[in-house]
Each structure stands twice: as C-alpha cells, then as structure tokens.
C-alpha positions in Angstrom: 0.0 0.0 0.0 1.3 3.5 -0.9 1.8 5.8 2.1 2.2 9.5 2.7 4.0 11.5 5.3 2.1 14.5 6.6 2.7 17.0 9.3 1.4 20.3 10.7 2.5 23.9 10.4 4.4 23.8 13.6 7.3 22.1 11.9 8.5 25.4 10.3 10.1 23.8 7.3 10.6 26.2 4.3 7.6 26.5 2.1 9.8 25.6 -0.9 10.7 22.2 0.7 7.0 21.5 1.6 5.9 22.2 -2.0 8.8 20.5 -3.8 8.1 17.3 -1.9 4.3 17.6 -1.9 4.1 17.2 1.9 0.4 17.3 3.1 -0.1 19.4 6.2 -2.7 20.7 8.5 -2.6 24.3 9.7 -2.8 25.7 13.2 -4.6 29.0 13.4 -3.1 32.4 14.4 -5.5 35.0 15.9 -3.9 38.2 14.8 -5.1 41.8 14.5 -8.7 40.7 15.2 -8.7 38.1 12.4 -8.0 34.4 12.2 -5.2 33.2 9.8 -4.2 29.7 8.9 -0.5 29.2 9.3 0.6 28.0 5.9 4.4 28.4 6.0 4.1 32.0 5.0 2.3 31.5 1.7 -0.8 33.6 2.4 -0.2 34.8 5.9 3.3 36.1 5.3 6.1 36.1 7.7 6.6 39.8 6.9 3.0 40.6 7.8 3.3 38.6 11.0 6.6 40.0 12.3 5.8 43.6 11.4 2.7 43.2 13.5 4.7 41.7 16.4 7.2 44.6 16.3 4.3 47.1 16.3 2.8 45.6 19.5 0.4 43.0 18.2 0.0 40.1 20.7 -1.3 37.1 18.7 -2.6 33.8 20.1 -2.8 30.4 18.4 -5.3 27.5 18.4 -4.8 23.8 17.6 -6.0 21.9 14.6 -9.5 20.6 15.2 -10.9 17.1 14.8 -12.9 18.0 11.7 -9.8 19.2 9.8 -8.0 16.0 10.5 -11.0 13.8 9.7 -11.3 15.5 6.3 -7.6 15.1 5.4 -7.4 11.5 6.7 -10.5 10.5 4.8 -9.2 12.0 1.6 -6.1 9.9 1.6 -7.8 6.7 2.9 -10.2 7.0 -0.1 -7.1 7.2 -2.3 -5.9 3.9 -0.9 -3.0 5.4 1.0 -1.5 4.7 4.4 -0.8 7.8 6.6 2.1 8.7 8.8 1.4 11.9 10.6 4.3 13.5 12.5 2.7 16.1 14.8 3.6 18.9 17.3 4.4 17.9 20.8 1.3 17.0 22.8 2.8 18.8 25.8 2.6 22.1 23.9 -0.6 21.7 21.8 -3.8 19.6 21.7 -3.3 19.0 18.0 -2.1 15.4 18.5 -5.2 14.7 20.6 -7.4 16.0 17.8 -5.6 13.7 15.4 -6.2 10.7 17.6 -9.8 11.5 17.9 -10.1 11.9 14.1 -8.4 8.6 13.6 -10.9 6.8 15.8 -13.7 8.5 13.9 -12.3 7.5 10.5 -11.7 3.9 11.6 -15.4 3.6 12.4 -16.2 4.0 8.7 -13.0 2.6 7.2 -12.0 -0.3 9.4 -8.9 -1.2 7.3 -7.6 2.4 7.4 -3.9 2.5 8.2 -3.1 5.7 10.1 0.0 6.1 12.3 0.1 9.2 14.5 3.5 10.1 16.0 3.7 12.6 18.9 7.1 14.1 18.0 7.7 15.5 21.4 9.2 18.4 19.4 8.1 21.6 17.8 9.4 24.3 15.4 12.3 23.4 13.2 13.2 20.5 15.6 9.9 18.8 14.5 11.0 19.8 11.0 14.1 17.6 11.4 12.0 14.5 12.0 9.7 15.3 9.0 12.7 16.1 6.7 14.4 12.8 7.5 11.2 10.8 7.2 10.6 12.4 3.7 14.2 11.8 2.6 13.9 8.1 3.7 10.7 7.7 1.7 12.4 9.2 -1.4 15.2 6.6 -1.0 12.7 3.8 -1.0 12.5 3.0 2.7 9.4 1.2 3.9 6.7 2.7 6.0 7.8 0.5 8.9 11.4 1.6 8.6 10.4 5.3 8.7 8.1 4.9 11.7 10.8 3.0 13.6 13.4 5.7 12.8 11.2 8.6 13.9 10.2 6.9 17.1 13.8 5.9 17.9 15.1 9.4 17.2 12.5 11.8 18.4 14.0 12.1 21.8 17.4 12.7 20.3 16.2 16.0 18.7 17.9 18.9 20.6 16.1 22.2 20.5 18.0 25.2 21.8 16.2 28.5 21.6 17.2 32.0 22.7 14.5 34.6 23.1 15.1 38.2 22.1 12.3 39.8 24.1 10.6 39.0 27.4 7.3 40.8 26.5 5.6 37.8 24.9 6.8 35.4 27.6 5.2 37.8 30.1 2.0 38.0 28.1 1.7 34.2 28.0 2.2 34.0 31.8 5.5 32.2 31.6 7.3 34.9 33.6 6.1 37.7 35.9 5.8 41.4 34.9 8.6 42.1 37.5 10.9 39.5 36.0 10.2 40.8 32.5 11.0 44.4 33.5 14.2 43.5 35.3 15.3 41.1 32.6 14.7 43.7 29.9 16.8 46.3 31.7 19.6 43.8 32.2 19.4 42.6 28.6 18.6 39.0 29.7 18.1 36.4 27.0 16.3 33.3 28.2 17.5 30.0 26.8 14.6 27.7 26.1 14.9 23.9 25.7 12.3 21.1 24.9 12.6 18.3 27.4 11.8 14.6 27.1 8.2 15.3 27.9 8.0 17.7 24.9 7.6 20.7 27.2 9.2 24.1 26.7 11.4 25.0 29.7 13.6 27.9 30.6 17.0 26.3 31.4 19.0 29.4 32.0 19.3 33.1 31.3 22.2 34.7 29.6 23.1 38.4 29.7 23.7 39.8 26.2 22.8 38.5 22.8 26.3 37.6 21.6 26.8 35.5 24.8 23.4 33.8 24.2 24.4 32.9 20.7 27.7 31.6 22.0 25.8 29.4 24.5 23.8 27.8 21.6 27.1 27.0 19.9 28.5 25.5 23.1 25.5 23.2 23.4 25.9 22.2 19.8 29.5 21.3 20.3 28.7 19.4 23.5 25.7 17.5 22.2 25.6 17.1 18.4 25.9 13.5 17.1 28.2 13.3 14.1 27.4 16.8 12.8 29.2 16.1 9.6 26.5 13.4 8.7 23.3 15.3 9.5 21.4 18.4 8.5 21.4 21.2 11.0 18.3 23.4 11.2 18.2 27.0 12.2 15.1 29.1 12.6 14.8 32.8 13.4 12.2 35.4 14.5 12.9 37.9 11.8 16.7 38.2 12.5 18.1 36.8 9.3 21.6 38.1 9.8 22.0 36.3 13.1 20.7 33.1 11.5 23.1 33.3 8.6 26.0 34.1 10.9 25.1 31.1 13.0 24.9 28.9 9.9 28.3 30.0 8.8 29.8 29.3 12.2 28.5 25.7 12.4 29.7 25.0 8.9 33.2 26.5 9.4 33.8 25.2 12.9 32.0 21.9 12.9 32.0 20.8 9.3 28.3 20.0 9.2 26.9 18.2 6.2 24.1 20.6 5.4 21.9 23.3 6.9 18.4 24.6 6.5 17.2 28.1 7.6 13.6 29.4 8.0 11.5 31.8 10.0 10.0 30.7 13.3 6.3 30.5 12.3 3.4 32.0 14.1 2.7 28.9 16.2 5.8 29.3 18.4 6.6 33.0 17.7 3.3 34.1 19.1 4.6 33.0 22.4 8.3 34.0 22.1 8.2 37.2 20.0 10.6 38.5 17.4 14.4 38.0 17.4 14.2 34.5 18.7 17.0 32.3 17.3 17.0 28.5 17.4 19.6 25.8 16.7 18.2 22.3 16.3 20.0 19.0 15.6 20.2 15.3 16.4 22.2 14.6 19.6 22.7 11.6 21.9 19.4 12.1 23.8 18.1 15.3 25.2 18.4 14.9 29.0 19.7 18.0 30.8 
C-alpha cells in the first residue's frame, strides 16, 4: 500500500521544501489583528506581515488543529488507498495530537482497514522539521513505512532544541514569567534560553546576559551534544533576525563541518509566544536529557 508522510504547520520547514516534496499538512490558526489566519508556512499569511505586527505591538494567540480538519484530510487519503504517517507537534505544547487521535478513531469507524499512524514528535518548530525532513528523505530513498516509523520513534528524543528569546514581553503576556521579572530582565538585557525536554515541554533552562553571549551558548550546546554533525542536516530558525541566523549557519559550517543546513523563519505557532528576534539551533544529539 502506498503511504504519505504528513505534518502540521508547527514544523517550520521552508515552504519551498514543503511544496517541492508535496508534503500534506494541516494548519494551526493564528489569531492576529482581530482576524484568524491559517499558518501555511508564510504563503498567504506572510512572515513579513506577522513580524511587522509583532514589532508594532500585536499580541497574537494560536489555536490547535481541530478534529474535523484531521477527519477531512485522513478520509481523503484513505479513499485514495494510502496509508498515513502523521508527525505532529508535541502533545505537551498543543492539543493538536489529541485532535488527530480522535479523528483517527472516527475514520476507523467508517473505514475499518484504514492505516493511520500518529506520531507525537515531542518536538516543535524546526526540531519537528528535522523529523519530517528525515522521514521524507527516507521515503524518497525507498525506505518502507515500517522503517520510517521506527526511525522517527527511535530518534524523536534525540532531537535537541536550543532557543534564545530576544524579548521578554511575549513570555510575560503568556504568563511564563512575571511582569517584574520581565521588566528587570529587559533592563539587564537578559536572553532566556529555552529547551524542549523529554516530555516535549518548553522549559527555561538558564538566562544569559547579552545577545552575543546567548548565541555563543547555543554553539557551546551544539559542540557538546551534536551527534556526528558532519553526517546530518542542522536546522536554524529565526524570529525575523536573518543576519543572526546566517552568521550562526556560517559558524556551524566552518567550525564543525556540518553536512548541510536549512534556515527558515520561526512560524506564528511558536513565535506568538516567544516574540521577534528568537533564534534556534536544532540538531540530532545523543538524547536530550539536561
């Protein structure tokens, strides 16, 4: 049976890669400037539109993919005789995986032989993108559905996400830090370092004073934790700070001889909660325990 690999818009892969490889996806929703926009990797709700709004004081929120959306997509591919592998955003961050599981049960009531595998990536942003990228590349090389599922399940807790946050305003708005902490942190030029743990939760592991030192911290964690960087693709995402992202890319290439890199914007799903100027470095390591 033919199979497809699908994902959701949290994975933050470049639109060009999504389109070139015909990757089906479902969109989370961004509530922005009194309107609802589907996150579609910047195609219609552009990154420029989103980040200009953030820098002008807009405080967006997001909502998960609902059961109906999943049911529609799953049913479409089942009718085409395809198996489905869905690699979704961490269930500790969003209820999207729960919606997918509910939709799967609904579809199975009508199509009892439907083959739908739902993988909770325990990841988000471009770290989730690493799993999707590798799964798609394996499929292109002729790997079986079973081989791909096994690889993703075996490696999802090896995906290291290291994020630095450029502003504390959005963390304060989301209730992750107090107003007092945000004020003091801003005055001291504090850059929180965010990590995704084995439960798939975003946690603040430390705070670094000064942006250059924060970027250096990301590189130190890469040097410490990356598994065979010369044999993997390293992914970088940024909150509208392209220069920082390209400088980070150049450094990992020159200093660590990485095989390949991919850069994209942090999409609305995560950036609504972290704000502009966020910078992330994601890669495969030997586990992700702190």
